[in-house]
N, C-alpha and C positions, 0 to 999 in steps of 0.2 A: 504494500500500500504506500503510495507516494505521499509526500508532505502536504500537497494541496488537498488530496482526498481526506487525509487525517484531519486537517484543519476544517474542512467542510463538515465532516461528521461531528467534530467537537462543537462547532458553532451551532449546528442544528440541535444537538443534545442540550446545549446551554439554553437556546431559545425555547425549546420545548419545555424544559424544567421551569423556566421563568413564566411561560404562558400558563402552565398547568397549576403552579403553586402561587401565583400572584393573587392578592386579595381581589383585584379588579376581575380577574378571570373567574375566581370562585363565585363572586357575586353574579357575574354574567351567566354562568351555568345555572345558578339558582333561579334566574329571572327569564329563562327560556331563550337564551342566546342561540343564534344559528351559527354553527361552527363548520368552516370549510377548510379544505386544503386546496392548494393550487400548484400547477406546474405550467410554465410558459416560456416561450423563446421568441426572440426578435424575428419579425418577418419583414420589417422595413425600418427606416430611421424613425425612432420614437413610437414604434408600434410593436406590440407583442401579442401572440395568440397562444392559447393553451386550453386547459380544462380545469374544472373545479370538481371536487368530490366532498363527501361527508354528508351533512344534513341536506344538501342540495347538490345535484349532479348536473353538469352542463358544460357549455363552451365559455371560454374567457377571451376577452379582447380588451387590452389596455392601451391607452393613448397618453403619451406624455404631453401635458399642456404647457408646462414651464419648468425651467431648471436654472438655478443659480449655481454655476459651475466654478465660481471664483475661489473655492477652497476644496480640500480633499473630501469634506462632508458636504454634499450637495443638498440644497433645499429644493424639493421637487413637488410638483402637483400633477396628478393623474386622474383620468376617468377610467374606472373599472366597469366594464360592461359584461354582465353575466347573463347568458342566454340559456334559460332553463324552463321553457314553456311558461306555465302560469306563475312561476317563481322567478321570472326574469327581472333584473333591476340594473340600474346604473348608480355607482357610488363615486362621488368626487372626494379624493383624498389628497392630503399634503403631508409632507414629513421629510425624512432624511434618507439619503443613499450615501453610505460610506464607501468611497471609491477605492480605499486601501484594503478593506475587508470584505466588501460586497454585501454588508448587512443593510437592510432596509426596514424602516419603521414609519408607518403612516396612520393618520387618523382622518376621519371625515364623516360624511353622512350619505344616505341614499337620497339621490336627487330626482329619480324617476323610477316608476314601476312598483313592484312588490316591496312592501315595507317602507314606503316613502317616509322620509324623515328619520329613519332609524340610524343610530350611531354605528360606525364601522371602524374596525381597527385591523391593520394588516402588519404582519411581520414576515419578512422574506430574506432569502439569502441567494446570492449569485452562486450557481453551481457549475456553470460552464461559461467562462469569459469569451470563448471563441464564438459561441452562438448567442451570447447574452441571455442565457437560460437562468430562470429563477424558480425557486420552490419556496413554499411557506404556508402560512395560515391566514385566514380571514375570519373575524368574529363580527357578526351583525347583532346588535342589541335593540330589538324593537320596542321593548317595554320600558327601558330606563336609559335614555340617551345621556343623562347626566353622569352615568358611570364612566364614560369615556371622555378624554380631554377634548375641550372645545376652545376655540380662539379666545384668549383673554381670561381664561379660568385659572385658578390656582393649580389645577391638575396639569395645565399646559407646561408649567415649569418642571413639575415632577416627571412628566413624560419625556421632556427634553433631557433632563439629567439622567434618566434611566437609559435613554438612547445613547448618550455619551458614555455612560459606564459600560454598557454592553460593547460598544465599539472599542473602548480602551481594553476591556478584557480580551476581546478577540485579537486585538493587535498584540497584546502581551503574549497570548498563547502562540501566536505566529513567530514571535521573536525567540521563544524558549526552545524551539526546535533547531 
């Protein structure tokens, strides 16, 4: 197993543990959150396609709306379009992409379709730089949007600090090999 593969596995395990055991995650599960997994790869500049599974199965299409690429941790905004028959929706999310580690963390809300107005949280990881392929999780919280960070809330700072801590941990793990 090469260094990159080990690093990707460690990152996914750390992200999974954080997602499973975080208080926000536990509250979301109690409140009927929709939990999805995703896999996607670039098909054009700023466009990715793939699939979602878990509580909803379907096709995924993501479009990059904006990116501040002035630092190694980019500020990004995306539309996530999930095509799943009567459970189709579009979520607009913004957050960070760490170009050194490939870690992504975004928050937003459903802007069209099923569960309109629901809070959405995404955590992903670049798994293949050559194809710009990502894998990760999406959590949609229809009944309690205040559980996820929103612009201007005190949770926004905590989410940013958590993203930075995860990125730092991932960077340190990469340096130890």
